[in-house]
N, C-alpha and C positions, 0 to 999 in steps of 0.2 A: 504494500500500500504506500509506503513512503516514496517508492520509485515513481508511482503513478502521480502522486502529488507534485513531485519535483518536475516531472515531464509537463504536467498541466501548467505549472507556474512558468516554465520555460516557453511554453506555447502561448502565454498570455491569458490563460483562463484561470482566474482565481478559484480555488477549490470550493469555496462556499457558493459562488455563482454557478458552478457546474453542478453541484449537488442540488441546488434549487431547480435548475433547468431539467435535470433528470426526473425530479419529482413531478414537475409540471408536465413533462412529456409522457410519463407513465400514466398520470391521471387522464391526459388527453386520449391516449391509446385505449385506456379502460372505457372511457365514455363512448368512444367511437365503436368499440366492439359491442358494448351493451346496446347501443342504439341500432346496431345492425343485427341484433338477435343472437349474439354469442352468449352461451350460458357459462356458469362458473367452471364447469368441467373443461370446456373448450379453452377458456382463458388460462387455466392451470396447465393444460397441454402446451399452449403457446409459451408460457413462462418456462416450463420444463425444457422445451426445445431451445429457447434462448440460453438458458443456463448451460445446457449441453454444449452449445456452440462456443460460449465463452470459456468453459472449462477446457475444451479441446484446444482452443487458441492459446490458453495459458500454458498448456502442456507442450504444444509445438506450434509456435506462431507462423511457421513456414507453410502449414497446411492450409489449403484453399477451402473455405467453408462452402463454396459453391459446388465442390466435388462431392458426389454421393459416396457414402461409405458402404 
């Protein structure tokens, strides 16, 4: 986590500003999905898929997430 914060500061994104933006973005995605008829189970499936992609990227950043496994 400290490396991420250092990188964000170097890129000109204060950590607090980025944290707030992520929360707003998540809320926006949630509202959009709900308004389009997605249920809780489908949203959990989406979140699980995102966590899987992030986890894979953390293990090996050179892997292209667009490639099917």
